[in-house]
C-alpha positions as CSV (number, residue, x, y, z in Angstrom):
1,X,4.8,-23.2,-9.6
2,X,4.6,-19.7,-9.5
3,X,2.6,-17.9,-7.4
4,X,1.5,-15.0,-8.9
5,X,0.3,-11.4,-6.8
6,X,-2.7,-9.0,-6.5
7,X,-2.7,-6.2,-9.0
8,X,-2.5,-3.3,-7.0
9,X,-3.7,-0.9,-10.4
10,X,-6.1,-0.6,-13.2
11,X,-5.8,0.9,-16.5
12,X,-6.6,4.0,-16.1
13,X,-5.1,4.8,-12.8
14,X,-3.1,7.4,-11.5
15,X,0.1,6.8,-10.4
16,X,3.5,8.7,-9.3
17,X,7.2,6.8,-9.1
18,X,8.7,5.6,-6.6
19,X,12.2,5.8,-5.4
20,X,14.1,3.9,-3.3
21,X,18.1,4.5,-4.8
22,X,17.1,8.3,-4.4
23,X,15.5,10.8,-2.6
24,X,15.0,13.0,-5.8
25,X,12.2,11.4,-8.7
26,X,12.9,13.9,-11.8
27,X,9.6,15.4,-12.4
28,X,9.0,14.0,-15.8
29,X,7.9,10.9,-13.2
30,X,5.9,13.1,-10.9
31,X,2.7,12.1,-12.3
32,X,0.5,9.7,-14.8
33,X,-1.5,7.3,-16.2
34,X,-2.0,3.6,-16.7
35,X,-1.7,2.6,-20.3
36,X,-1.1,-1.6,-20.3
37,X,-1.1,-4.1,-17.4
38,X,0.8,-7.4,-18.0
39,X,3.3,-10.1,-16.3
40,X,6.8,-10.9,-17.2
41,X,8.6,-14.0,-15.4
42,X,12.2,-13.8,-14.0
43,X,14.0,-16.4,-14.3
44,X,13.1,-18.5,-10.6
45,X,10.0,-19.0,-12.1
46,X,8.0,-16.1,-10.0
47,X,5.0,-13.6,-11.8
48,X,4.9,-9.6,-11.8
49,X,3.1,-7.7,-13.1
50,X,4.1,-4.3,-14.5
51,X,2.6,-1.7,-16.0
52,X,3.3,1.3,-19.0
53,X,2.2,4.8,-17.7
54,X,1.9,7.9,-19.7
55,X,3.3,10.4,-17.4
56,X,1.9,14.4,-17.9
57,X,5.1,15.6,-20.0
58,X,3.6,13.0,-22.7
59,X,6.0,10.7,-21.8
60,X,5.3,6.4,-21.8
61,X,7.8,4.2,-19.7
62,X,7.2,0.7,-18.4
63,X,7.9,0.0,-14.9
64,X,7.1,-2.4,-12.2
65,X,4.5,-2.5,-9.9
66,X,6.6,-2.0,-6.4
67,X,7.7,1.3,-7.7
68,X,4.7,2.7,-8.5
69,X,2.3,4.0,-5.9
70,X,-1.3,5.4,-6.5
71,X,-1.7,9.2,-6.5
72,X,-2.9,11.2,-3.8
């Protein structure tokens, strides 16, 4: 049975993107707002939260919960 970990962010909340592989985050991912929240199930059956983000430069992208942080 899949266990769903709690949702960290709400629609309209300001976030920033973090990177675990590089210290250089492209400027287009610096600040954004959550526009949509949904879940995905991986091949092992675990459910994870994903967010659609509207970035300050007008771009939209989809990110896993663990790659975002609240905007300080």
